[in-house]
OpenMM code with the backbone's topology and positions (N, CA, C; nanometers):
from openmm import Vec3, app, unit

residues = "MET LEU ARG GLY ARG ILE ALA ASP GLY ILE LEU ARG SER VAL THR HIS PRO SER LEU GLY LEU PRO PRO ARG SER LEU HIS ALA GLY PHE PRO ASP GLY ALA SER ARG LEU ARG ALA GLU ARG SER ARG LEU ALA ALA ARG ALA LEU GLU ILE ALA VAL HIS ALA ASP PRO THR PHE ARG ASP ARG TYR ASP HIS ALA GLY LEU ARG GLU LEU LEU GLY ASP ALA GLU VAL PHE ILE ASP ARG LEU ALA LEU CYS VAL ALA GLY ASN ASP SER HIS TRP LEU LYS THR PHE ALA ASP GLN THR ALA THR VAL TYR ARG ARG ARG GLY VAL PRO MET ASP ASP MET VAL GLN VAL MET GLU GLY VAL ARG SER GLY ALA ARG ALA VAL LEU SER GLU ALA GLU THR LEU PRO ALA ASP ALA ALA ILE ASP GLU ALA ILE LYS VAL PHE ARG TRP TYR ARG ARG LEU ALA GLY ASP ALA ARG LYS ARG ASN PRO ILE LEU ALA ALA LEU TYR LYS GLY GLY".split()
positions = [
    Vec3(0.1040, -0.1450, 0.0112),
    Vec3(-0.0273, 0.0267, -0.0167),
    Vec3(0.1180, 0.0996, 0.0069),
    Vec3(0.0536, 0.2250, -0.0781),
    Vec3(0.1219, 0.3644, -0.0924),
    Vec3(0.1117, 0.4316, 0.0529),
    Vec3(0.2291, 0.4827, 0.0643),
    Vec3(0.2171, 0.5595, 0.2052),
    Vec3(0.2513, 0.6917, 0.1921),
    Vec3(0.1702, 0.7941, 0.2539),
    Vec3(0.2557, 0.9371, 0.2170),
    Vec3(0.2475, 1.0159, 0.3515),
    Vec3(0.3373, 1.0983, 0.3519),
    Vec3(0.3477, 1.1552, 0.5053),
    Vec3(0.2681, 1.2955, 0.4506),
    Vec3(0.2215, 1.3318, 0.5867),
    Vec3(0.1482, 1.4370, 0.6171),
    Vec3(0.2428, 1.5172, 0.7235),
    Vec3(0.2040, 1.6873, 0.7183),
    Vec3(0.3089, 1.7586, 0.7788),
    Vec3(0.3024, 1.7332, 0.9146),
    Vec3(0.2517, 1.6341, 1.0025),
    Vec3(0.3080, 1.6685, 1.1853),
    Vec3(0.3800, 1.5113, 1.1489),
    Vec3(0.3882, 1.4585, 1.0827),
    Vec3(0.5208, 1.3153, 1.0660),
    Vec3(0.4321, 1.2249, 1.0625),
    Vec3(0.3163, 1.2284, 1.0828),
    Vec3(0.2459, 1.0690, 1.0707),
    Vec3(0.2267, 1.0271, 0.9555),
    Vec3(0.2535, 0.8536, 0.9655),
    Vec3(0.2177, 0.8055, 0.7947),
    Vec3(0.0753, 0.7532, 0.7810),
    Vec3(0.0210, 0.7839, 0.7373),
    Vec3(-0.1262, 0.7859, 0.6964),
    Vec3(-0.1246, 0.6985, 0.5354),
    Vec3(-0.2448, 0.6242, 0.5263),
    Vec3(-0.2841, 0.5750, 0.3596),
    Vec3(-0.3141, 0.6649, 0.2959),
    Vec3(-0.2681, 0.6797, 0.1879),
    Vec3(-0.3173, 0.7844, 0.0833),
    Vec3(-0.4706, 0.7439, 0.0040),
    Vec3(-0.5365, 0.8369, 0.0295),
    Vec3(-0.6814, 0.7669, -0.0466),
    Vec3(-0.7194, 0.8816, -0.2109),
    Vec3(-0.6269, 0.8363, -0.2652),
    Vec3(-0.7075, 0.9240, -0.3568),
    Vec3(-0.7335, 0.8422, -0.4942),
    Vec3(-0.8123, 0.8503, -0.5497),
    Vec3(-0.8954, 0.7989, -0.6324),
    Vec3(-0.8182, 0.7711, -0.8134),
    Vec3(-0.7085, 0.8686, -0.7820),
    Vec3(-0.6417, 0.8908, -0.9341),
    Vec3(-0.4990, 0.7604, -0.8489),
    Vec3(-0.4935, 0.7053, -0.8239),
    Vec3(-0.3718, 0.6128, -0.7172),
    Vec3(-0.4361, 0.5043, -0.7086),
    Vec3(-0.5369, 0.4887, -0.7683),
    Vec3(-0.6116, 0.3694, -0.7315),
    Vec3(-0.6313, 0.2813, -0.5994),
    Vec3(-0.6836, 0.3565, -0.5130),
    Vec3(-0.6661, 0.3650, -0.3555),
    Vec3(-0.8011, 0.3901, -0.3422),
    Vec3(-0.9055, 0.2843, -0.2736),
    Vec3(-1.0692, 0.3180, -0.2237),
    Vec3(-1.0538, 0.4639, -0.1777),
    Vec3(-1.2054, 0.5186, -0.1822),
    Vec3(-1.2253, 0.6325, -0.0733),
    Vec3(-1.2492, 0.6457, 0.0362),
    Vec3(-1.2375, 0.7201, 0.1301),
    Vec3(-1.2481, 0.7077, 0.2458),
    Vec3(-1.3754, 0.6326, 0.2990),
    Vec3(-1.3887, 0.5356, 0.3645),
    Vec3(-1.5136, 0.4665, 0.4436),
    Vec3(-1.6039, 0.5272, 0.5035),
    Vec3(-1.7259, 0.5451, 0.4649),
    Vec3(-1.8309, 0.5636, 0.5913),
    Vec3(-1.8758, 0.4529, 0.7009),
    Vec3(-1.7993, 0.3472, 0.6596),
    Vec3(-1.8853, 0.2125, 0.7733),
    Vec3(-1.7402, 0.1815, 0.8524),
    Vec3(-1.6471, 0.2407, 0.8288),
    Vec3(-1.4994, 0.1700, 0.8711),
    Vec3(-1.5709, 0.2157, 1.0582),
    Vec3(-1.6286, 0.2372, 1.0839),
    Vec3(-1.6368, 0.3632, 1.2377),
    Vec3(-1.7751, 0.2703, 1.3243),
    Vec3(-1.8779, 0.3841, 1.3280),
    Vec3(-2.0270, 0.3594, 1.3875),
    Vec3(-2.0863, 0.4332, 1.3263),
    Vec3(-2.1559, 0.3389, 1.2159),
    Vec3(-2.2659, 0.4304, 1.0999),
    Vec3(-2.3873, 0.4591, 1.2504),
    Vec3(-2.4445, 0.3696, 1.3222),
    Vec3(-2.5808, 0.3965, 1.3715),
    Vec3(-2.5240, 0.5206, 1.4583),
    Vec3(-2.4141, 0.5169, 1.5028),
    Vec3(-2.3621, 0.6272, 1.6091),
    Vec3(-2.4149, 0.7633, 1.5127),
    Vec3(-2.3395, 0.7466, 1.3851),
    Vec3(-2.3478, 0.8608, 1.2925),
    Vec3(-2.5245, 0.8913, 1.2810),
    Vec3(-2.6098, 0.8112, 1.2262),
    Vec3(-2.7703, 0.8522, 1.2322),
    Vec3(-2.8481, 0.8540, 1.3205),
    Vec3(-2.7599, 0.8242, 1.4685),
    Vec3(-2.8674, 0.8787, 1.5581),
    Vec3(-2.7832, 1.0310, 1.5920),
    Vec3(-2.6611, 1.1061, 1.5361),
    Vec3(-2.6932, 1.2071, 1.5168),
    Vec3(-2.7187, 1.3424, 1.4406),
    Vec3(-2.7307, 1.2153, 1.3048),
    Vec3(-2.8028, 1.3066, 1.2566),
    Vec3(-2.9502, 1.3148, 1.2748),
    Vec3(-3.0086, 1.2736, 1.3338),
    Vec3(-3.1386, 1.2550, 1.3828),
    Vec3(-3.1667, 1.3329, 1.4645),
    Vec3(-3.0756, 1.3950, 1.5969),
    Vec3(-3.0659, 1.4489, 1.6920),
    Vec3(-3.0003, 1.6098, 1.6314),
    Vec3(-3.0032, 1.6134, 1.4788),
    Vec3(-2.8967, 1.7258, 1.4448),
    Vec3(-2.9384, 1.8745, 1.5340),
    Vec3(-3.0763, 1.8920, 1.5203),
    Vec3(-3.1325, 1.9996, 1.4977),
    Vec3(-3.1455, 2.0333, 1.7304),
    Vec3(-3.1881, 1.9055, 1.7851),
    Vec3(-3.1716, 1.9417, 1.9203),
    Vec3(-3.0432, 1.9735, 1.9420),
    Vec3(-2.9114, 1.8965, 1.8974),
    Vec3(-2.8079, 1.9143, 1.9607),
    Vec3(-2.7309, 2.0631, 1.9318),
    Vec3(-2.7607, 2.1269, 1.8117),
    Vec3(-2.6620, 2.2142, 1.7975),
    Vec3(-2.7630, 2.3287, 1.8522),
    Vec3(-2.8935, 2.3064, 1.8691),
    Vec3(-2.9875, 2.4009, 1.9803),
    Vec3(-2.8963, 2.4102, 2.1018),
    Vec3(-2.8976, 2.2789, 2.1347),
    Vec3(-2.8027, 2.2859, 2.3308),
    Vec3(-2.6322, 2.3355, 2.2536),
    Vec3(-2.6052, 2.2730, 2.1862),
    Vec3(-2.4362, 2.3101, 2.1547),
    Vec3(-2.4444, 2.4457, 2.1919),
    Vec3(-2.5247, 2.5531, 2.1096),
    Vec3(-2.4802, 2.7165, 2.1170),
    Vec3(-2.5369, 2.7613, 2.2512),
    Vec3(-2.6710, 2.6690, 2.3217),
    Vec3(-2.6500, 2.7320, 2.4583),
    Vec3(-2.5746, 2.6932, 2.5763),
    Vec3(-2.4749, 2.5861, 2.5222),
    Vec3(-2.3643, 2.5857, 2.5916),
    Vec3(-2.2183, 2.6799, 2.6013),
    Vec3(-2.2626, 2.7272, 2.5015),
    Vec3(-2.1470, 2.8005, 2.4485),
    Vec3(-2.1716, 2.9291, 2.5137),
    Vec3(-2.3009, 3.0022, 2.4667),
    Vec3(-2.3627, 3.1064, 2.5333),
    Vec3(-2.3529, 3.1032, 2.7377),
    Vec3(-2.3987, 2.9916, 2.7668),
    Vec3(-2.3686, 2.9492, 2.9538),
    Vec3(-2.2317, 2.9850, 2.9501),
    Vec3(-2.1538, 2.9366, 2.8788),
    Vec3(-2.0013, 2.9555, 2.9272),
    Vec3(-1.9405, 3.0670, 2.9465),
    Vec3(-2.0123, 3.1751, 2.8401),
    Vec3(-1.9139, 3.3192, 2.8067),
    Vec3(-2.0757, 3.4059, 2.7939),
    Vec3(-2.0812, 3.4740, 2.9552),
    Vec3(-2.1410, 3.5756, 2.9181),
    Vec3(-2.2015, 3.6567, 2.8371),
    Vec3(-2.0975, 3.6945, 2.7839),
    Vec3(-2.0581, 3.8193, 2.6733),
    Vec3(-2.1326, 3.7827, 2.5161),
    Vec3(-2.1060, 3.6592, 2.5189),
    Vec3(-2.1740, 3.5766, 2.4127),
    Vec3(-2.3178, 3.6727, 2.3279),
    Vec3(-2.3509, 3.6771, 2.4069),
    Vec3(-2.5059, 3.7742, 2.3343),
    Vec3(-2.5026, 3.8992, 2.3185),
    Vec3(-2.4079, 3.9426, 2.3843),
    Vec3(-2.3479, 4.0729, 2.3529),
    Vec3(-2.3001, 4.1171, 2.2283),
    Vec3(-2.1986, 4.0149, 2.1902),
    Vec3(-2.1680, 4.0184, 2.0476),
    Vec3(-2.2497, 3.9997, 1.9233),
    Vec3(-2.3588, 3.9045, 1.9972),
    Vec3(-2.4453, 3.8836, 1.8309),
    Vec3(-2.5773, 3.9338, 1.8737),
    Vec3(-2.6528, 3.9744, 1.7665),
    Vec3(-2.7951, 3.9640, 1.7799),
    Vec3(-2.8677, 3.8782, 1.7342),
    Vec3(-3.0082, 3.8646, 1.7442),
    Vec3(-3.0684, 3.7236, 1.7167),
    Vec3(-3.0201, 3.6651, 1.5689),
    Vec3(-3.0270, 3.7848, 1.4979),
    Vec3(-2.9721, 3.7248, 1.3470),
    Vec3(-2.7961, 3.6237, 1.3585),
    Vec3(-2.7347, 3.6923, 1.4064),
    Vec3(-2.5804, 3.6397, 1.4262),
    Vec3(-2.5946, 3.4682, 1.5577),
    Vec3(-2.7076, 3.4834, 1.6450),
    Vec3(-2.7390, 3.3843, 1.6902),
    Vec3(-2.7766, 3.2473, 1.5964),
    Vec3(-2.8669, 3.2927, 1.5157),
    Vec3(-2.9701, 3.2030, 1.4047),
    Vec3(-2.8389, 3.1649, 1.3173),
    Vec3(-2.7609, 3.2058, 1.2825),
    Vec3(-2.6168, 3.2049, 1.2084),
    Vec3(-2.5485, 3.0839, 1.2766),
    Vec3(-2.5441, 3.1209, 1.3785),
    Vec3(-2.4142, 3.0039, 1.4557),
    Vec3(-2.5232, 2.8683, 1.4632),
    Vec3(-2.6846, 2.9177, 1.5255),
    Vec3(-2.7403, 2.7644, 1.5163),
    Vec3(-2.7197, 2.6767, 1.3598),
    Vec3(-2.7469, 2.7589, 1.2965),
    Vec3(-2.7374, 2.6811, 1.1472),
    Vec3(-2.6027, 2.6269, 1.0874),
    Vec3(-2.4818, 2.6565, 1.1292),
    Vec3(-2.3626, 2.6463, 1.1480),
    Vec3(-2.3214, 2.5188, 1.2381),
    Vec3(-2.3988, 2.5565, 1.3474),
    Vec3(-2.3705, 2.4000, 1.4129),
    Vec3(-2.4650, 2.2870, 1.3965),
    Vec3(-2.5171, 2.2963, 1.3100),
    Vec3(-2.6066, 2.1717, 1.2883),
    Vec3(-2.5363, 2.1076, 1.1381),
    Vec3(-2.4563, 2.1859, 1.0499),
    Vec3(-2.3619, 2.1911, 0.9839),
    Vec3(-2.2368, 2.0775, 1.0087),
    Vec3(-2.1874, 2.1504, 1.1607),
    Vec3(-2.1071, 2.0607, 1.1820),
    Vec3(-2.1369, 1.9276, 1.2704),
    Vec3(-2.2450, 1.9367, 1.3344),
    Vec3(-2.2663, 1.8060, 1.3691),
    Vec3(-2.3174, 1.7085, 1.2595),
    Vec3(-2.3439, 1.7598, 1.1439),
    Vec3(-2.3144, 1.6920, 0.9972),
    Vec3(-2.2324, 1.6112, 1.0333),
    Vec3(-2.1266, 1.6978, 0.9883),
    Vec3(-1.9589, 1.6692, 0.9682),
    Vec3(-1.9166, 1.5989, 1.0661),
    Vec3(-1.9443, 1.6086, 1.1956),
    Vec3(-1.9359, 1.5084, 1.2802),
    Vec3(-1.9439, 1.3556, 1.2828),
    Vec3(-2.1079, 1.3445, 1.2088),
    Vec3(-2.1303, 1.2361, 1.2077),
    Vec3(-2.0794, 1.1689, 1.0981),
    Vec3(-2.0358, 1.2519, 0.9831),
    Vec3(-1.9358, 1.1748, 0.9374),
    Vec3(-1.8336, 1.1173, 0.9207),
    Vec3(-1.7723, 1.1910, 1.0560),
    Vec3(-1.6311, 1.1156, 1.1625),
    Vec3(-1.6352, 1.0210, 1.2019),
    Vec3(-1.7817, 0.9956, 1.3016),
    Vec3(-1.8161, 0.9035, 1.3670),
    Vec3(-1.8461, 0.7617, 1.2761),
    Vec3(-1.8977, 0.7985, 1.1350),
    Vec3(-1.9672, 0.6666, 1.0682),
    Vec3(-1.8263, 0.6203, 1.0205),
    Vec3(-1.7247, 0.6599, 0.9857),
    Vec3(-1.5667, 0.6693, 0.8849),
    Vec3(-1.4616, 0.6653, 1.0261),
    Vec3(-1.5065, 0.6456, 1.1558),
    Vec3(-1.3801, 0.6573, 1.2431),
    Vec3(-1.2672, 0.7236, 1.2106),
    Vec3(-1.2837, 0.8663, 1.1376),
    Vec3(-1.1840, 0.9328, 1.0686),
    Vec3(-1.2170, 1.0727, 1.1042),
    Vec3(-1.1313, 1.1878, 1.1783),
    Vec3(-1.1641, 1.3154, 1.1954),
    Vec3(-1.1451, 1.3791, 1.0256),
    Vec3(-1.0838, 1.3389, 0.9474),
    Vec3(-1.0617, 1.4438, 0.8517),
    Vec3(-1.1950, 1.4819, 0.8423),
    Vec3(-1.3011, 1.4450, 0.7721),
    Vec3(-1.4330, 1.5718, 0.7712),
    Vec3(-1.4629, 1.6665, 0.8593),
    Vec3(-1.4421, 1.6594, 0.9570),
    Vec3(-1.4503, 1.7953, 1.0555),
    Vec3(-1.3254, 1.8576, 1.0273),
    Vec3(-1.2068, 1.8018, 1.0459),
    Vec3(-1.1046, 1.9030, 1.0420),
    Vec3(-1.0474, 1.9325, 0.9283),
    Vec3(-1.1070, 1.9199, 0.8206),
    Vec3(-1.1332, 1.9890, 0.6651),
    Vec3(-1.2109, 2.0765, 0.6676),
    Vec3(-1.3506, 2.0794, 0.7394),
    Vec3(-1.4465, 2.1303, 0.6919),
    Vec3(-1.4393, 2.2823, 0.7753),
    Vec3(-1.3108, 2.2512, 0.9049),
    Vec3(-1.3458, 2.3650, 1.0323),
    Vec3(-1.2058, 2.4596, 0.9123),
    Vec3(-1.1122, 2.4156, 0.8368),
    Vec3(-1.0141, 2.4547, 0.7848),
    Vec3(-1.0985, 2.5417, 0.6916),
    Vec3(-1.1786, 2.5084, 0.5961),
    Vec3(-1.2373, 2.5383, 0.5012),
    Vec3(-1.3360, 2.6862, 0.5371),
    Vec3(-1.3679, 2.6460, 0.6810),
    Vec3(-1.4752, 2.7828, 0.7190),
    Vec3(-1.4026, 2.8799, 0.8304),
    Vec3(-1.3083, 2.8503, 0.8561),
    Vec3(-1.2087, 2.9872, 0.9275),
    Vec3(-1.2345, 3.0860, 0.8520),
    Vec3(-1.2060, 3.1052, 0.7263),
    Vec3(-1.2144, 3.2533, 0.6501),
    Vec3(-1.3498, 3.2610, 0.6681),
    Vec3(-1.4556, 3.2271, 0.6559),
    Vec3(-1.5942, 3.2867, 0.6238),
    Vec3(-1.5891, 3.3220, 0.7690),
    Vec3(-1.5756, 3.2917, 0.8925),
    Vec3(-1.5732, 3.3381, 0.9608),
    Vec3(-1.5130, 3.4353, 1.0234),
    Vec3(-1.4004, 3.4953, 0.9639),
    Vec3(-1.3448, 3.6037, 0.9978),
    Vec3(-1.3494, 3.7238, 0.8899),
    Vec3(-1.4516, 3.6542, 0.7859),
    Vec3(-1.5287, 3.7468, 0.7180),
    Vec3(-1.5926, 3.8105, 0.7977),
    Vec3(-1.7076, 3.7308, 0.8344),
    Vec3(-1.7786, 3.7537, 0.9238),
    Vec3(-1.7991, 3.7965, 1.0637),
    Vec3(-1.6855, 3.8521, 1.1468),
    Vec3(-1.6667, 3.9155, 1.2093),
    Vec3(-1.6564, 3.8116, 1.3976),
    Vec3(-1.6790, 3.7052, 1.3379),
    Vec3(-1.7050, 3.5873, 1.4505),
    Vec3(-1.5316, 3.5658, 1.5027),
    Vec3(-1.5109, 3.5574, 1.5990),
    Vec3(-1.3992, 3.4945, 1.6719),
    Vec3(-1.3986, 3.4080, 1.6733),
    Vec3(-1.2844, 3.3425, 1.6503),
    Vec3(-1.2440, 3.1453, 1.6554),
    Vec3(-1.2299, 3.1228, 1.8013),
    Vec3(-1.2468, 3.2103, 1.8923),
    Vec3(-1.2852, 3.1776, 2.0622),
    Vec3(-1.4309, 3.1245, 2.0792),
    Vec3(-1.4951, 3.2011, 1.9952),
    Vec3(-1.6426, 3.1621, 1.9973),
    Vec3(-1.6731, 3.0200, 1.9241),
    Vec3(-1.5934, 3.0548, 1.7987),
    Vec3(-1.6402, 2.8656, 1.7347),
    Vec3(-1.5642, 2.7534, 1.8327),
    Vec3(-1.4586, 2.7949, 1.8981),
    Vec3(-1.4061, 2.6805, 2.0076),
    Vec3(-1.5093, 2.6717, 2.1182),
    Vec3(-1.5754, 2.7418, 2.1353),
    Vec3(-1.6790, 2.7727, 2.2504),
    Vec3(-1.8268, 2.6574, 2.1579),
    Vec3(-1.8429, 2.6691, 2.0784),
    Vec3(-1.9291, 2.5992, 2.0061),
    Vec3(-1.9317, 2.4697, 1.9895),
    Vec3(-1.7829, 2.4485, 1.9310),
    Vec3(-1.7534, 2.2744, 1.9335),
    Vec3(-1.7288, 2.2284, 2.0399),
    Vec3(-1.7110, 2.2919, 2.2022),
    Vec3(-1.7095, 2.2354, 2.2856),
    Vec3(-1.8838, 2.2172, 2.3501),
    Vec3(-1.9212, 2.2721, 2.2579),
    Vec3(-2.0979, 2.2444, 2.2975),
    Vec3(-2.1387, 2.1862, 2.2210),
    Vec3(-2.0413, 2.1140, 2.1003),
    Vec3(-2.1176, 2.0552, 2.0179),
    Vec3(-2.0661, 1.9034, 2.0433),
    Vec3(-1.9756, 1.8651, 2.1353),
    Vec3(-1.8955, 1.7530, 2.2506),
    Vec3(-1.9757, 1.7577, 2.3596),
    Vec3(-1.9880, 1.8154, 2.4098),
    Vec3(-2.1141, 1.7947, 2.5260),
    Vec3(-2.2623, 1.7331, 2.4786),
    Vec3(-2.3002, 1.8048, 2.3789),
    Vec3(-2.4258, 1.7702, 2.3266),
    Vec3(-2.3952, 1.5936, 2.2613),
    Vec3(-2.2814, 1.5914, 2.1952),
    Vec3(-2.3228, 1.4667, 2.0956),
    Vec3(-2.2820, 1.3687, 2.2123),
    Vec3(-2.2739, 1.3627, 2.3640),
    Vec3(-2.2420, 1.2525, 2.4370),
    Vec3(-2.3093, 1.2131, 2.4831),
    Vec3(-2.4325, 1.2951, 2.4783),
    Vec3(-2.5707, 1.2410, 2.5298),
    Vec3(-2.6830, 1.1518, 2.4455),
    Vec3(-2.5824, 1.1518, 2.3068),
    Vec3(-2.6334, 1.0857, 2.2110),
    Vec3(-2.5925, 0.9232, 2.1848),
    Vec3(-2.4286, 0.9366, 2.1774),
    Vec3(-2.3147, 0.8347, 2.1408),
    Vec3(-2.2955, 0.7609, 2.2474),
    Vec3(-2.2556, 0.6361, 2.2109),
    Vec3(-2.2330, 0.5571, 2.2833),
    Vec3(-2.0703, 0.6073, 2.3534),
    Vec3(-2.0242, 0.4931, 2.4688),
    Vec3(-1.8568, 0.5339, 2.5073),
    Vec3(-1.7705, 0.5184, 2.4074),
    Vec3(-1.7972, 0.3905, 2.3187),
    Vec3(-1.6999, 0.3823, 2.2179),
    Vec3(-1.7554, 0.4855, 2.1082),
    Vec3(-1.7855, 0.5169, 2.0701),
    Vec3(-1.8574, 0.6314, 1.9348),
    Vec3(-1.8575, 0.7874, 1.9720),
    Vec3(-1.7696, 0.7809, 2.1511),
    Vec3(-1.7432, 0.9403, 2.1725),
    Vec3(-1.6099, 0.9401, 2.1158),
    Vec3(-1.5470, 0.8000, 2.1428),
    Vec3(-1.3813, 0.8504, 2.1013),
    Vec3(-1.3944, 0.8869, 1.9596),
    Vec3(-1.4124, 0.8154, 1.8406),
    Vec3(-1.3522, 0.9344, 1.7120),
    Vec3(-1.4469, 1.0548, 1.6894),
    Vec3(-1.5651, 1.0611, 1.7842),
    Vec3(-1.6271, 1.2084, 1.7983),
    Vec3(-1.5208, 1.3166, 1.8512),
    Vec3(-1.5089, 1.2708, 1.9888),
    Vec3(-1.3787, 1.3599, 2.0436),
    Vec3(-1.2167, 1.4169, 1.9658),
    Vec3(-1.2075, 1.3022, 1.9159),
    Vec3(-1.1013, 1.3111, 1.8530),
    Vec3(-1.1230, 1.3760, 1.7114),
    Vec3(-1.2136, 1.4034, 1.6276),
    Vec3(-1.2805, 1.4859, 1.5477),
    Vec3(-1.2785, 1.6086, 1.5685),
    Vec3(-1.3635, 1.6615, 1.7042),
    Vec3(-1.3523, 1.7939, 1.7858),
    Vec3(-1.2372, 1.8341, 1.8002),
    Vec3(-1.1513, 1.7522, 1.8807),
    Vec3(-0.9900, 1.8125, 1.9177),
    Vec3(-0.9397, 1.8666, 1.7759),
    Vec3(-0.9351, 1.8063, 1.6504),
    Vec3(-0.8706, 1.8651, 1.5417),
    Vec3(-0.9388, 1.9939, 1.4890),
    Vec3(-1.0710, 2.0238, 1.4799),
    Vec3(-1.1595, 2.0966, 1.4617),
    Vec3(-1.1050, 2.2051, 1.5467),
    Vec3(-1.1028, 2.2118, 1.6934),
    Vec3(-1.0523, 2.3076, 1.8000),
    Vec3(-0.9008, 2.3313, 1.7751),
    Vec3(-0.8484, 2.2411, 1.7088),
    Vec3(-0.6867, 2.2867, 1.7233),
    Vec3(-0.6938, 2.3550, 1.5723),
    Vec3(-0.7575, 2.3615, 1.4479),
    Vec3(-0.7452, 2.4363, 1.3458),
    Vec3(-0.8288, 2.5433, 1.4051),
    Vec3(-0.9384, 2.5696, 1.4643),
    Vec3(-0.9518, 2.7101, 1.4836),
    Vec3(-0.8584, 2.7981, 1.5786),
    Vec3(-0.8171, 2.7229, 1.6546),
    Vec3(-0.7252, 2.7912, 1.7579),
    Vec3(-0.6012, 2.8407, 1.6804),
    Vec3(-0.5645, 2.7760, 1.5884),
    Vec3(-0.4716, 2.8037, 1.4454),
    Vec3(-0.4819, 2.9181, 1.4268),
    Vec3(-0.5985, 2.9165, 1.3604),
    Vec3(-0.6528, 3.0541, 1.2908),
    Vec3(-0.6733, 3.1427, 1.3934),
    Vec3(-0.7022, 3.1423, 1.5453),
    Vec3(-0.7005, 3.2458, 1.6337),
    Vec3(-0.5768, 3.2871, 1.6282),
    Vec3(-0.4588, 3.2533, 1.6258),
    Vec3(-0.3293, 3.2895, 1.6160),
    Vec3(-0.3341, 3.3852, 1.5126),
    Vec3(-0.3576, 3.3315, 1.3889),
    Vec3(-0.2933, 3.4333, 1.2987),
    Vec3(-0.3814, 3.5594, 1.2831),
    Vec3(-0.5185, 3.5349, 1.3291),
    Vec3(-0.5926, 3.6308, 1.3173),
    Vec3(-0.5840, 3.7859, 1.4448),
    Vec3(-0.4940, 3.7467, 1.5434),
    Vec3(-0.5106, 3.8228, 1.6099),
    Vec3(-0.6394, 3.8050, 1.6998),
    Vec3(-0.6998, 3.6924, 1.7275),
    Vec3(-0.8082, 3.7108, 1.8560),
    Vec3(-0.7344, 3.7051, 1.9795),
    Vec3(-0.5877, 3.6244, 2.0075),
    Vec3(-0.5913, 3.6103, 2.1038),
    Vec3(-0.5466, 3.7739, 2.1914),
    Vec3(-0.5605, 3.8050, 2.1816),
    Vec3(-0.5662, 3.9954, 2.2450),
    Vec3(-0.6419, 4.0952, 2.2090),
    Vec3(-0.6654, 4.1700, 2.2961),
    Vec3(-0.7349, 4.2925, 2.2807),
    Vec3(-0.6883, 4.4032, 2.1894),
    Vec3(-0.7937, 4.4477, 2.0786),
    Vec3(-0.7182, 4.5512, 2.0010),
    Vec3(-0.7146, 4.6665, 2.1105),
    Vec3(-0.6326, 4.7525, 2.0720),
    Vec3(-0.6059, 4.8593, 2.0852),
    Vec3(-0.7349, 4.9722, 2.0195),
    Vec3(-0.8135, 5.0524, 2.0920),
    Vec3(-0.9448, 5.1236, 2.0399),
    Vec3(-0.8589, 5.2247, 1.9228),
    Vec3(-0.7486, 5.2701, 1.9455),
    Vec3(-0.7225, 5.4029, 1.8833),
    Vec3(-0.5953, 5.3747, 1.8060),
    Vec3(-0.5553, 5.2557, 1.7546),
    Vec3(-0.4816, 5.1777, 1.6823),
    Vec3(-0.6035, 5.0971, 1.6034),
    Vec3(-0.6848, 5.0628, 1.6452),
    Vec3(-0.7913, 5.0288, 1.5343),
    Vec3(-0.8760, 5.1508, 1.4289),
    Vec3(-0.8555, 5.2538, 1.5435),
    Vec3(-0.9152, 5.4062, 1.4466),
    Vec3(-0.8266, 5.4548, 1.3539),
    Vec3(-0.6693, 5.4209, 1.3968),
    Vec3(-0.5932, 5.5048, 1.3241),
    Vec3(-0.6065, 5.4163, 1.1553),
    Vec3(-0.6402, 5.2446, 1.1715),
    Vec3(-0.6234, 5.1887, 1.0931),
    Vec3(-0.7314, 5.1711, 1.0011),
    Vec3(-0.8609, 5.2129, 1.0541),
    Vec3(-0.9910, 5.2153, 1.0045),
    Vec3(-0.9292, 5.3592, 0.9260),
    Vec3(-0.8548, 5.4680, 0.9603),
    Vec3(-0.8823, 5.5722, 0.8700),
    Vec3(-1.0024, 5.7010, 0.9436),
    Vec3(-1.0158, 5.6412, 1.0566),
    Vec3(-1.1574, 5.7699, 1.0896),
    Vec3(-1.2254, 5.7559, 1.1688),
] * unit.nanometer
topology = app.Topology()
chain = topology.addChain("A")
for resn in residues:
    res = topology.addResidue(resn, chain)
    for name in ("N", "CA", "C"):
        topology.addAtom(name, app.Element.getBySymbol(name[0]), res)
């Protein structure tokens, strides 16, 4: 089997159609747990956002009703991706999706710390639906997504509060 080296030095099999290898399997993990996640998607997303708002009291100050509705819809999509990770026992889908959506959150003005809180809420909500064995791939996938959001947090400067005078100077007025 062909092997490829990824950035962190761990060897994994390369799954690329042009190399003649099979695509990632959605039956290698826990497909039943994934179907339970999909069935409870709306309830779990609402619970995840509720946990995120409860963990940070300033959450409601940063987002109006429309912003919270957008985050609720985003949480549903993250739960769909988490279901793929649980079904295939592979964190690829959630990690890749977090990497692809981080720039969208930047454009919308959503701090990456808030997305980390939402992902922690997804973790707490998913534990109510998944068995103990099924939480292992879910936790691994959520940890990978959080790692991506924290990396983008570092790049975008979310780690420190901006100086209002410098922000006004950069804006130009």
